[in-house]
LOKOLGU-271287 format. One record per residue: residue number from 1; x, y, z of N, C-alpha, C in turn; residue in three letters. Coordinates in Angstrom, 3 decimals, always signed. Example, Ala and Ser with C-alpha at 12.3 -4.5 7.8 and 13.67 -1.06 7.14 Angstrom:
// residues 2
{koldren: 1, n_px: +13.190, n_py: -5.690, n_pz: +7.800, ca_px: +12.300, ca_py: -4.500, ca_pz: +7.800, c_px: +13.200, c_py: -3.300, c_pz: +7.800, lumro: ala};
{koldren: 2, n_px: +12.850, n_py: -2.250, n_pz: +7.080, ca_px: +13.670, ca_py: -1.060, ca_pz: +7.140, c_px: +12.900, c_py: +0.030, c_pz: +7.870, lumro: ser};
***
This chain:
// residues 110
{koldren: 1, n_px: +102.582, n_py: +97.422, n_pz: +120.507, ca_px: +103.398, ca_py: +98.604, ca_pz: +120.259, c_px: +104.671, c_py: +98.579, c_pz: +121.101, lumro: met};
{koldren: 2, n_px: +104.593, n_py: +98.051, n_pz: +122.318, ca_px: +105.773, ca_py: +98.016, ca_pz: +123.185, c_px: +106.891, c_py: +97.192, c_pz: +122.560, lumro: ala};
{koldren: 3, n_px: +106.529, n_py: +96.094, n_pz: +121.926, ca_px: +107.548, ca_py: +95.249, ca_pz: +121.296, c_px: +108.244, c_py: +95.994, c_pz: +120.159, lumro: glu};
{koldren: 4, n_px: +107.477, n_py: +96.771, n_pz: +119.380, ca_px: +108.064, ca_py: +97.566, ca_pz: +118.297, c_px: +109.045, c_py: +98.597, c_pz: +118.862, lumro: glu};
{koldren: 5, n_px: +108.675, n_py: +99.252, n_pz: +119.949, ca_px: +109.532, ca_py: +100.263, ca_pz: +120.559, c_px: +110.822, c_py: +99.639, c_pz: +121.088, lumro: lys};
{koldren: 6, n_px: +110.726, n_py: +98.475, n_pz: +121.720, ca_px: +111.917, ca_py: +97.790, ca_pz: +122.208, c_px: +112.851, c_py: +97.427, c_pz: +121.048, lumro: leu};
{koldren: 7, n_px: +112.260, n_py: +96.976, n_pz: +119.960, ca_px: +113.063, ca_py: +96.619, ca_pz: +118.784, c_px: +113.713, c_py: +97.866, c_pz: +118.187, lumro: phe};
{koldren: 8, n_px: +112.956, n_py: +98.938, n_pz: +118.098, ca_px: +113.508, ca_py: +100.205, ca_pz: +117.597, c_px: +114.699, c_py: +100.639, c_pz: +118.457, lumro: glu};
{koldren: 9, n_px: +114.560, n_py: +100.530, n_pz: +119.769, ca_px: +115.649, ca_py: +100.907, ca_pz: +120.670, c_px: +116.885, c_py: +100.032, c_pz: +120.461, lumro: asn};
{koldren: 10, n_px: +116.675, n_py: +98.760, n_pz: +120.158, ca_px: +117.789, ca_py: +97.847, ca_pz: +119.883, c_px: +118.563, c_py: +98.309, c_pz: +118.642, lumro: lys};
{koldren: 11, n_px: +117.839, n_py: +98.707, n_pz: +117.608, ca_px: +118.479, ca_py: +99.191, ca_pz: +116.385, c_px: +119.244, c_py: +100.485, c_pz: +116.671, lumro: ile};
{koldren: 12, n_px: +118.593, n_py: +101.417, n_pz: +117.352, ca_px: +119.251, ca_py: +102.693, ca_pz: +117.670, c_px: +120.488, c_py: +102.469, c_pz: +118.537, lumro: lys};
{koldren: 13, n_px: +120.432, n_py: +101.529, n_pz: +119.469, ca_px: +121.591, ca_py: +101.249, ca_pz: +120.316, c_px: +122.744, c_py: +100.696, c_pz: +119.489, lumro: gln};
{koldren: 14, n_px: +122.440, n_py: +99.807, n_pz: +118.546, ca_px: +123.495, ca_py: +99.262, ca_pz: +117.685, c_px: +124.149, c_py: +100.395, c_pz: +116.894, lumro: trp};
{koldren: 15, n_px: +123.341, n_py: +101.268, n_pz: +116.329, ca_px: +123.887, ca_py: +102.393, ca_pz: +115.562, c_px: +124.746, c_py: +103.288, c_pz: +116.457, lumro: leu};
{koldren: 16, n_px: +124.269, n_py: +103.575, n_pz: +117.658, ca_px: +125.021, ca_py: +104.390, ca_pz: +118.608, c_px: +126.346, c_py: +103.713, c_pz: +118.971, lumro: his};
{koldren: 17, n_px: +126.290, n_py: +102.423, n_pz: +119.283, ca_px: +127.488, ca_py: +101.686, ca_pz: +119.682, c_px: +128.547, c_py: +101.657, c_pz: +118.585, lumro: asp};
{koldren: 18, n_px: +128.107, n_py: +101.751, n_pz: +117.336, ca_px: +129.032, ca_py: +101.706, ca_pz: +116.205, c_px: +129.288, c_py: +103.095, c_pz: +115.628, lumro: his};
{koldren: 19, n_px: +128.911, n_py: +104.125, n_pz: +116.400, ca_px: +129.170, ca_py: +105.528, ca_pz: +116.059, c_px: +128.633, c_py: +105.915, c_pz: +114.686, lumro: glu};
{koldren: 20, n_px: +127.441, n_py: +105.427, n_pz: +114.379, ca_px: +126.768, ca_py: +105.765, ca_pz: +113.117, c_px: +125.780, c_py: +106.902, c_pz: +113.381, lumro: cys};
{koldren: 21, n_px: +125.795, n_py: +107.889, n_pz: +112.519, ca_px: +124.827, ca_py: +108.976, ca_pz: +112.651, c_px: +123.430, c_py: +108.407, c_pz: +112.446, lumro: tyr};
{koldren: 22, n_px: +122.503, n_py: +108.798, n_pz: +113.316, ca_px: +121.114, ca_py: +108.362, ca_pz: +113.150, c_px: +120.192, c_py: +109.290, c_pz: +113.925, lumro: his};
{koldren: 23, n_px: +118.973, n_py: +109.355, n_pz: +113.444, ca_px: +117.937, ca_py: +110.092, ca_pz: +114.150, c_px: +116.658, c_py: +109.274, c_pz: +114.123, lumro: ile};
{koldren: 24, n_px: +115.877, n_py: +109.445, n_pz: +115.162, ca_px: +114.529, ca_py: +108.875, ca_pz: +115.211, c_px: +113.624, c_py: +109.951, c_pz: +114.631, lumro: lys};
{koldren: 25, n_px: +112.810, n_py: +109.589, n_pz: +113.668, ca_px: +111.934, ca_py: +110.563, ca_pz: +113.016, c_px: +110.493, c_py: +110.295, c_pz: +113.408, lumro: tyr};
{koldren: 26, n_px: +109.814, n_py: +111.340, n_pz: +113.851, ca_px: +108.385, ca_py: +111.255, ca_pz: +114.158, c_px: +107.651, c_py: +111.983, c_pz: +113.054, lumro: trp};
{koldren: 27, n_px: +106.913, n_py: +111.272, n_pz: +112.250, ca_px: +106.207, ca_py: +111.882, ca_pz: +111.136, c_px: +104.778, c_py: +112.255, c_pz: +111.474, lumro: gly};
{koldren: 28, n_px: +104.249, n_py: +113.123, n_pz: +110.679, ca_px: +102.866, ca_py: +113.545, ca_pz: +110.856, c_px: +102.799, c_py: +114.834, c_pz: +111.644, lumro: gly};
{koldren: 29, n_px: +101.606, n_py: +115.255, n_pz: +111.888, ca_px: +101.440, ca_py: +116.501, ca_pz: +112.617, c_px: +101.607, c_py: +117.701, c_pz: +111.709, lumro: gly};
{koldren: 30, n_px: +101.649, n_py: +118.839, n_pz: +112.313, ca_px: +101.659, ca_py: +120.088, ca_pz: +111.554, c_px: +103.009, c_py: +120.402, c_pz: +110.916, lumro: gln};
{koldren: 31, n_px: +104.105, n_py: +119.995, n_pz: +111.541, ca_px: +105.413, ca_py: +120.462, ca_pz: +111.082, c_px: +106.335, c_py: +119.385, c_pz: +110.529, lumro: phe};
{koldren: 32, n_px: +105.891, n_py: +118.145, n_pz: +110.477, ca_px: +106.742, ca_py: +117.086, ca_pz: +109.955, c_px: +106.027, c_py: +116.314, c_pz: +108.859, lumro: thr};
{koldren: 33, n_px: +106.816, n_py: +115.691, n_pz: +108.023, ca_px: +106.293, ca_py: +114.943, ca_pz: +106.881, c_px: +105.866, c_py: +113.545, c_pz: +107.299, lumro: lys};
{koldren: 34, n_px: +104.700, n_py: +113.121, n_pz: +106.888, ca_px: +104.207, ca_py: +111.775, ca_pz: +107.187, c_px: +104.871, c_py: +110.745, c_pz: +106.277, lumro: ser};
{koldren: 35, n_px: +104.996, n_py: +109.532, n_pz: +106.774, ca_px: +105.473, ca_py: +108.419, ca_pz: +105.964, c_px: +106.978, c_py: +108.261, c_pz: +105.902, lumro: gly};
{koldren: 36, n_px: +107.732, n_py: +109.149, n_pz: +106.565, ca_px: +109.190, ca_py: +109.037, ca_pz: +106.577, c_px: +109.566, c_py: +107.853, c_pz: +107.470, lumro: val};
{koldren: 37, n_px: +110.593, n_py: +107.067, n_pz: +107.094, ca_px: +110.988, ca_py: +105.928, ca_pz: +107.924, c_px: +111.284, c_py: +106.334, c_pz: +109.369, lumro: pro};
{koldren: 38, n_px: +111.088, n_py: +105.397, n_pz: +110.282, ca_px: +111.286, ca_py: +105.651, ca_pz: +111.708, c_px: +112.703, c_py: +106.097, c_pz: +112.051, lumro: asp};
{koldren: 39, n_px: +113.688, n_py: +105.459, n_pz: +111.440, ca_px: +115.087, ca_py: +105.775, ca_pz: +111.713, c_px: +115.762, c_py: +106.157, c_pz: +110.405, lumro: ile};
{koldren: 40, n_px: +116.439, n_py: +107.289, n_pz: +110.413, ca_px: +117.264, ca_py: +107.725, ca_pz: +109.292, c_px: +118.706, c_py: +107.654, c_pz: +109.773, lumro: leu};
{koldren: 41, n_px: +119.563, n_py: +107.014, n_pz: +108.991, ca_px: +120.941, ca_py: +106.803, ca_pz: +109.426, c_px: +121.907, c_py: +106.968, c_pz: +108.260, lumro: ala};
{koldren: 42, n_px: +123.152, n_py: +107.218, n_pz: +108.624, ca_px: +124.244, ca_py: +107.205, ca_pz: +107.658, c_px: +125.298, c_py: +106.259, c_pz: +108.209, lumro: cys};
{koldren: 43, n_px: +125.567, n_py: +105.206, n_pz: +107.448, ca_px: +126.528, ca_py: +104.185, ca_pz: +107.865, c_px: +127.614, c_py: +104.100, c_pz: +106.803, lumro: val};
{koldren: 44, n_px: +128.794, n_py: +104.560, n_pz: +107.158, ca_px: +129.948, ca_py: +104.500, ca_pz: +106.255, c_px: +129.640, c_py: +105.144, c_pz: +104.899, lumro: asn};
{koldren: 45, n_px: +128.908, n_py: +106.249, n_pz: +104.930, ca_px: +128.590, ca_py: +106.986, ca_pz: +103.709, c_px: +127.308, c_py: +106.571, c_pz: +103.013, lumro: gly};
{koldren: 46, n_px: +126.627, n_py: +105.565, n_pz: +103.506, ca_px: +125.363, ca_py: +105.108, ca_pz: +102.925, c_px: +124.190, c_py: +105.693, c_pz: +103.704, lumro: tyr};
{koldren: 47, n_px: +123.254, n_py: +106.292, n_pz: +102.987, ca_px: +122.023, ca_py: +106.785, ca_pz: +103.597, c_px: +121.060, c_py: +105.606, c_pz: +103.717, lumro: phe};
{koldren: 48, n_px: +120.486, n_py: +105.447, n_pz: +104.922, ca_px: +119.591, ca_py: +104.317, ca_pz: +105.165, c_px: +118.320, c_py: +104.803, c_pz: +105.848, lumro: ile};
{koldren: 49, n_px: +117.182, n_py: +104.354, n_pz: +105.332, ca_px: +115.899, ca_py: +104.562, ca_pz: +105.979, c_px: +115.416, c_py: +103.227, c_pz: +106.518, lumro: gly};
{koldren: 50, n_px: +115.050, n_py: +103.193, n_pz: +107.807, ca_px: +114.605, ca_py: +101.945, ca_pz: +108.432, c_px: +113.205, c_py: +102.149, c_pz: +108.990, lumro: ile};
{koldren: 51, n_px: +112.253, n_py: +101.442, n_pz: +108.437, ca_px: +110.877, ca_py: +101.441, ca_pz: +108.940, c_px: +110.746, c_py: +100.247, c_pz: +109.866, lumro: glu};
{koldren: 52, n_px: +110.570, n_py: +100.515, n_pz: +111.152, ca_px: +110.535, ca_py: +99.476, ca_pz: +112.172, c_px: +109.089, c_py: +99.014, c_pz: +112.378, lumro: val};
{koldren: 53, n_px: +108.899, n_py: +97.706, n_pz: +112.391, ca_px: +107.567, ca_py: +97.137, ca_pz: +112.595, c_px: +107.595, c_py: +96.086, c_pz: +113.692, lumro: lys};
{koldren: 54, n_px: +106.500, n_py: +95.981, n_pz: +114.401, ca_px: +106.310, ca_py: +94.891, ca_pz: +115.345, c_px: +105.962, c_py: +93.636, c_pz: +114.569, lumro: gly};
{koldren: 55, n_px: +105.865, n_py: +92.510, n_pz: +115.230, ca_px: +105.616, ca_py: +91.242, ca_pz: +114.540, c_px: +104.392, c_py: +91.244, c_pz: +113.630, lumro: pro};
{koldren: 56, n_px: +103.366, n_py: +91.967, n_pz: +113.979, ca_px: +102.141, ca_py: +91.980, ca_pz: +113.164, c_px: +101.936, c_py: +93.297, c_pz: +112.418, lumro: arg};
{koldren: 57, n_px: +102.923, n_py: +94.182, n_pz: +112.463, ca_px: +102.801, ca_py: +95.477, ca_pz: +111.812, c_px: +102.884, c_py: +95.384, c_pz: +110.301, lumro: gly};
{koldren: 58, n_px: +102.360, n_py: +96.384, n_pz: +109.637, ca_px: +102.396, ca_py: +96.468, ca_pz: +108.168, c_px: +102.697, c_py: +97.905, c_pz: +107.764, lumro: arg};
{koldren: 59, n_px: +103.527, n_py: +98.052, n_pz: +106.747, ca_px: +103.812, ca_py: +99.381, ca_pz: +106.220, c_px: +102.604, c_py: +99.862, c_pz: +105.421, lumro: ala};
{koldren: 60, n_px: +102.264, n_py: +101.130, n_pz: +105.584, ca_px: +101.148, ca_py: +101.679, ca_pz: +104.820, c_px: +101.650, c_py: +102.192, c_pz: +103.465, lumro: asn};
{koldren: 61, n_px: +100.743, n_py: +102.625, n_pz: +102.635, ca_px: +101.086, ca_py: +103.043, ca_pz: +101.266, c_px: +102.059, c_py: +104.223, c_pz: +101.262, lumro: ala};
{koldren: 62, n_px: +101.881, n_py: +105.189, n_pz: +102.131, ca_px: +102.760, ca_py: +106.352, ca_pz: +102.173, c_px: +104.171, c_py: +105.957, c_pz: +102.626, lumro: leu};
{koldren: 63, n_px: +104.267, n_py: +105.064, n_pz: +103.588, ca_px: +105.581, ca_py: +104.576, ca_pz: +104.012, c_px: +106.278, c_py: +103.851, c_pz: +102.863, lumro: gln};
{koldren: 64, n_px: +105.556, n_py: +103.004, n_pz: +102.165, ca_px: +106.141, ca_py: +102.280, ca_pz: +101.028, c_px: +106.574, c_py: +103.245, c_pz: +99.931, lumro: lys};
{koldren: 65, n_px: +105.794, n_py: +104.277, n_pz: +99.699, ca_px: +106.146, ca_py: +105.285, ca_pz: +98.696, c_px: +107.465, c_py: +105.967, c_pz: +99.063, lumro: tyr};
{koldren: 66, n_px: +107.587, n_py: +106.391, n_pz: +100.317, ca_px: +108.814, ca_py: +107.065, ca_pz: +100.744, c_px: +110.026, c_py: +106.145, c_pz: +100.651, lumro: asn};
{koldren: 67, n_px: +109.865, n_py: +104.883, n_pz: +101.000, ca_px: +110.963, ca_py: +103.938, ca_pz: +100.865, c_px: +111.362, c_py: +103.770, c_pz: +99.394, lumro: leu};
{koldren: 68, n_px: +110.384, n_py: +103.736, n_pz: +98.526, ca_px: +110.648, ca_py: +103.634, ca_pz: +97.087, c_px: +111.435, c_py: +104.846, c_pz: +96.596, lumro: lys};
{koldren: 69, n_px: +111.066, n_py: +106.032, n_pz: +97.059, ca_px: +111.760, ca_py: +107.258, ca_pz: +96.644, c_px: +113.202, c_py: +107.276, c_pz: +97.161, lumro: lys};
{koldren: 70, n_px: +113.421, n_py: +106.793, n_pz: +98.375, ca_px: +114.784, ca_py: +106.703, ca_pz: +98.901, c_px: +115.611, c_py: +105.770, c_pz: +98.022, lumro: ile};
{koldren: 71, n_px: +115.049, n_py: +104.619, n_pz: +97.698, ca_px: +115.748, ca_py: +103.647, ca_pz: +96.856, c_px: +116.054, c_py: +104.235, c_pz: +95.478, lumro: arg};
{koldren: 72, n_px: +115.090, n_py: +104.924, n_pz: +94.889, ca_px: +115.291, ca_py: +105.542, ca_pz: +93.574, c_px: +116.359, c_py: +106.632, c_pz: +93.617, lumro: glu};
{koldren: 73, n_px: +116.582, n_py: +107.217, n_pz: +94.781, ca_px: +117.581, ca_py: +108.275, ca_pz: +94.940, c_px: +118.958, c_py: +107.727, c_pz: +95.285, lumro: ser};
{koldren: 74, n_px: +119.084, n_py: +106.416, n_pz: +95.342, ca_px: +120.372, ca_py: +105.793, ca_pz: +95.616, c_px: +120.600, c_py: +105.406, c_pz: +97.060, lumro: gly};
{koldren: 75, n_px: +119.627, n_py: +105.663, n_pz: +97.927, ca_px: +119.746, ca_py: +105.267, ca_pz: +99.323, c_px: +119.307, c_py: +103.829, c_pz: +99.527, lumro: gly};
{koldren: 76, n_px: +119.475, n_py: +103.374, n_pz: +100.729, ca_px: +119.045, ca_py: +102.040, ca_pz: +101.122, c_px: +117.860, c_py: +102.189, c_pz: +102.056, lumro: leu};
{koldren: 77, n_px: +116.950, n_py: +101.253, n_pz: +102.013, ca_px: +115.803, ca_py: +101.334, ca_pz: +102.910, c_px: +115.250, c_py: +99.942, c_pz: +103.164, lumro: cys};
{koldren: 78, n_px: +114.715, n_py: +99.813, n_pz: +104.376, ca_px: +114.230, ca_py: +98.509, ca_pz: +104.804, c_px: +112.992, c_py: +98.649, c_pz: +105.669, lumro: tyr};
{koldren: 79, n_px: +112.089, n_py: +97.711, n_pz: +105.512, ca_px: +111.013, ca_py: +97.486, ca_pz: +106.461, c_px: +111.509, c_py: +96.292, c_pz: +107.260, lumro: ile};
{koldren: 80, n_px: +111.695, n_py: +96.475, n_pz: +108.562, ca_px: +112.327, ca_py: +95.410, ca_pz: +109.334, c_px: +111.457, c_py: +95.021, c_pz: +110.531, lumro: val};
{koldren: 81, n_px: +111.324, n_py: +93.719, n_pz: +110.696, ca_px: +110.577, ca_py: +93.104, ca_pz: +111.786, c_px: +111.576, c_py: +92.522, c_pz: +112.784, lumro: tyr};
{koldren: 82, n_px: +111.165, n_py: +92.294, n_pz: +114.029, ca_px: +112.100, ca_py: +91.725, ca_pz: +115.007, c_px: +112.781, c_py: +90.443, c_pz: +114.518, lumro: pro};
{koldren: 83, n_px: +112.059, n_py: +89.618, n_pz: +113.807, ca_px: +112.647, ca_py: +88.378, ca_pz: +113.304, c_px: +113.689, c_py: +88.632, c_pz: +112.212, lumro: ser};
{koldren: 84, n_px: +113.744, n_py: +89.858, n_pz: +111.683, ca_px: +114.717, ca_py: +90.217, ca_pz: +110.658, c_px: +115.939, c_py: +90.935, c_pz: +111.204, lumro: gly};
{koldren: 85, n_px: +116.074, n_py: +90.987, n_pz: +112.548, ca_px: +117.186, ca_py: +91.713, ca_pz: +113.161, c_px: +118.546, c_py: +91.209, c_pz: +112.674, lumro: trp};
{koldren: 86, n_px: +118.746, n_py: +89.910, n_pz: +112.637, ca_px: +120.059, ca_py: +89.379, ca_pz: +112.225, c_px: +120.391, c_py: +89.785, c_pz: +110.792, lumro: glu};
{koldren: 87, n_px: +119.400, n_py: +89.785, n_pz: +109.918, ca_px: +119.629, ca_py: +90.206, ca_pz: +108.532, c_px: +120.021, c_py: +91.680, c_pz: +108.477, lumro: ser};
{koldren: 88, n_px: +119.313, n_py: +92.528, n_pz: +109.236, ca_px: +119.652, ca_py: +93.953, ca_pz: +109.259, c_px: +121.042, c_py: +94.161, c_pz: +109.839, lumro: leu};
{koldren: 89, n_px: +121.343, n_py: +93.482, n_pz: +110.922, ca_px: +122.661, ca_py: +93.615, ca_pz: +111.544, c_px: +123.774, c_py: +93.219, c_pz: +110.569, lumro: arg};
{koldren: 90, n_px: +123.574, n_py: +92.150, n_pz: +109.821, ca_px: +124.565, ca_py: +91.730, ca_pz: +108.823, c_px: +124.746, c_py: +92.797, c_pz: +107.746, lumro: glu};
{koldren: 91, n_px: +123.650, n_py: +93.407, n_pz: +107.311, ca_px: +123.730, ca_py: +94.474, ca_pz: +106.311, c_px: +124.510, c_py: +95.654, c_pz: +106.876, lumro: ile};
{koldren: 92, n_px: +124.169, n_py: +96.075, n_pz: +108.097, ca_px: +124.847, ca_py: +97.217, ca_pz: +108.717, c_px: +126.335, c_py: +96.939, c_pz: +108.910, lumro: leu};
{koldren: 93, n_px: +126.669, n_py: +95.749, n_pz: +109.370, ca_px: +128.074, ca_py: +95.393, ca_pz: +109.543, c_px: +128.799, c_py: +95.347, c_pz: +108.204, lumro: glu};
{koldren: 94, n_px: +128.113, n_py: +94.847, n_pz: +107.178, ca_px: +128.701, ca_py: +94.844, ca_pz: +105.845, c_px: +128.989, c_py: +96.252, c_pz: +105.353, lumro: gly};
{koldren: 95, n_px: +128.085, n_py: +97.172, n_pz: +105.617, ca_px: +128.304, ca_py: +98.571, ca_pz: +105.243, c_px: +129.505, c_py: +99.146, c_pz: +105.990, lumro: leu};
{koldren: 96, n_px: +129.586, n_py: +98.865, n_pz: +107.272, ca_px: +130.690, ca_py: +99.386, ca_pz: +108.084, c_px: +132.044, c_py: +98.894, c_pz: +107.602, lumro: leu};
{koldren: 97, n_px: +132.086, n_py: +97.670, n_pz: +107.118, ca_px: +133.361, ca_py: +97.047, ca_pz: +106.770, c_px: +133.564, c_py: +96.890, c_pz: +105.262, lumro: his};
{koldren: 98, n_px: +132.767, n_py: +97.603, n_pz: +104.465, ca_px: +132.958, ca_py: +97.597, ca_pz: +103.019, c_px: +132.604, c_py: +96.295, c_pz: +102.341, lumro: gly};
{koldren: 99, n_px: +131.686, n_py: +95.528, n_pz: +102.932, ca_px: +131.307, ca_py: +94.231, ca_pz: +102.357, c_px: +129.872, c_py: +94.212, c_pz: +101.856, lumro: arg};
{koldren: 100, n_px: +129.293, n_py: +95.376, n_pz: +101.606, ca_px: +127.889, ca_py: +95.423, ca_pz: +101.189, c_px: +127.769, c_py: +95.167, c_pz: +99.699, lumro: phe};
{koldren: 101, n_px: +126.797, n_py: +94.355, n_pz: +99.321, ca_px: +126.555, ca_py: +94.041, ca_pz: +97.917, c_px: +125.105, c_py: +94.415, c_pz: +97.592, lumro: asn};
{koldren: 102, n_px: +124.917, n_py: +95.454, n_pz: +96.795, ca_px: +123.563, ca_py: +95.898, ca_pz: +96.441, c_px: +122.748, c_py: +94.813, c_pz: +95.750, lumro: arg};
{koldren: 103, n_px: +123.420, n_py: +93.887, n_pz: +95.104, ca_px: +122.684, ca_py: +92.811, ca_pz: +94.432, c_px: +121.941, c_py: +91.926, c_pz: +95.418, lumro: asp};
{koldren: 104, n_px: +122.376, n_py: +91.930, n_pz: +96.670, ca_px: +121.728, ca_py: +91.114, ca_pz: +97.704, c_px: +120.629, c_py: +91.876, c_pz: +98.437, lumro: asp};
{koldren: 105, n_px: +120.404, n_py: +93.124, n_pz: +98.067, ca_px: +119.465, ca_py: +93.965, ca_pz: +98.804, c_px: +118.032, c_py: +93.488, c_pz: +98.638, lumro: glu};
{koldren: 106, n_px: +117.278, n_py: +93.586, n_pz: +99.727, ca_px: +115.844, ca_py: +93.301, ca_pz: +99.702, c_px: +115.171, c_py: +94.334, c_pz: +100.585, lumro: arg};
{koldren: 107, n_px: +113.918, n_py: +94.562, n_pz: +100.332, ca_px: +113.199, ca_py: +95.637, ca_pz: +101.019, c_px: +112.689, c_py: +95.235, c_pz: +102.391, lumro: glu};
{koldren: 108, n_px: +112.178, n_py: +94.029, n_pz: +102.526, ca_px: +111.566, ca_py: +93.593, ca_pz: +103.784, c_px: +112.469, c_py: +92.553, c_pz: +104.435, lumro: val};
{koldren: 109, n_px: +112.780, n_py: +92.788, n_pz: +105.718, ca_px: +113.600, ca_py: +91.850, ca_pz: +106.474, c_px: +112.731, c_py: +91.207, c_pz: +107.545, lumro: leu};
{koldren: 110, n_px: +112.417, n_py: +89.938, n_pz: +107.350, ca_px: +111.582, ca_py: +89.186, ca_pz: +108.296, c_px: +112.355, c_py: +88.050, c_pz: +108.876, lumro: lys};
***
């Protein structure tokens, strides 16, 4: 779990450094919705849901459902592992600089 948290912090720091709106979402419990991606962000007008996983983590059915609904609504969403950091960073930079191509989009970044 510690490795996942460190990776999550790396993503949040990148978003902060590039002045992108983002929040860390804690799902479950009495007052929040379960299965929402860990990080919700807006990068250059694009809504992004990022489900952060450690090297051996797996998205559950509810998380996958929520990511599917975000995608169907026109947003972007990713399940990202530490080994997929460079791919996510390239996507985020592409969004910032108007170089994003939806045809290249994939759900899982490993």
